[in-house]
Phi, psi and omega in degrees: 000109184287142174230148178246123178283121183220117169045056174084006178220185181224122183258125175284138178213162178227142175230132177213154178083185181212157182117202176299143185274134168252122179258130183247123182243112191281169179273168180306136179075353181267196180200193182302334184295340180305324184255015181303318180295321181289319180296318179300325183276335189255342189289351174280349180235344183225157171273118186255122178245126179220143181217161175265131179295159178311127177077012180225161178057230180261007176284161183294163178285178180217146185279346186287147172286339179224113176272095188291155181295328179296323177292317179297322176296317178298323174301317181294322176301313179299320179298313181291321180295327186259336184233348187292331179063047179100178179304141186242159164278113188261118178251123180224132179248129177052250176304320176297330175290324175301319178293316184298317180295320176298318182297311183293326181281325189255332180230064182299340178293343181261356188238126177269318175206168188228131176233113184252127184235128176042065182219181182214147175263003184256164172296166177298131179303139183303325183293343179270341192298314183298316181296315182292321178294325177295315178298322179295318179296317178298317179299317181296323185273320189247350182099160187293334180296337180293341182245012185304317182293338179274332185289315184308308182295341176276317189267343182235155182275166183294332181295307181293324180294331183262005183261109180301330181292342182246020180300321179294323177297314180300317179298316181293317181295317179291329175296316178300315186287346179238032185271338183251126181291334181266014181296342180298335180295319177289324178300317179301322179296322178289317180299320186265011185294153172272153175283158179231020183300326181288352177264349188296330180296341179279351181279119184246353182280157174305134187227134173243132177246124181242139177213138173286135182293343180256013182291121178257341180285314173228085187301162182309329179299329178294319179294319179299321180295320177294311183300324180289338185266346181252119184303126176079003183294142176256145180242131177234128177259136181255111179295150174060033178226146177255231187272002181226051188302329180301333176255339178283314179229067188299321182295319181293319179292316179299318180298318179297319179293315181299316181295320179295313181294327180294336181278000000 
């Protein structure tokens, strides 16, 4: 299992396939598994690079109470510089999208194209802060299982949550998202992030914005705002998907990515 030593920590990563590199940057509480369906479909034509952010998935822990987005972005720069193999097609979901937008705006030499999924260019809405900080406190004191019932409705859409045939998927996904007791450190970084909307005009690479129509964490209006700010950006809405569309509606997300890359 390869790890990359970066600024006092160790990042787990996977590389598969050959060709132009697609880099996948996962969302908060997730890990490399978020993009498993897309990597399985694309690695016969592309070189797929995916990693776990600092303090998440199989990457090492971190001593900070708040793993800030600027640090996570710097980790991603190191990953692309050392493992990216040239400019990449950068795919980022939610927290991964926060990283992706910074990358495309600040290090255009590392980005060939940009795919943003269920994300926002704005700071966390004030109305969410109290609830999220409470969940973080409970997690810190009692462990992540104490908030499992709260995580699902934020991270998944109503369609998958209400489908008895996918109950096992919901169980597995929520287990992944509540597997690390120290995940609250990364949550603090997302809650306290700065917005980057004023940087979007600097993004010049081809851009696709994808959003689940049932996303409550970063609703479709957030995606529309991003697409309007990046010249030439295309917007695709995924029906029956929430904040984790790559696993909720994997075929639809993969098709949108394939069509975009083919252009």
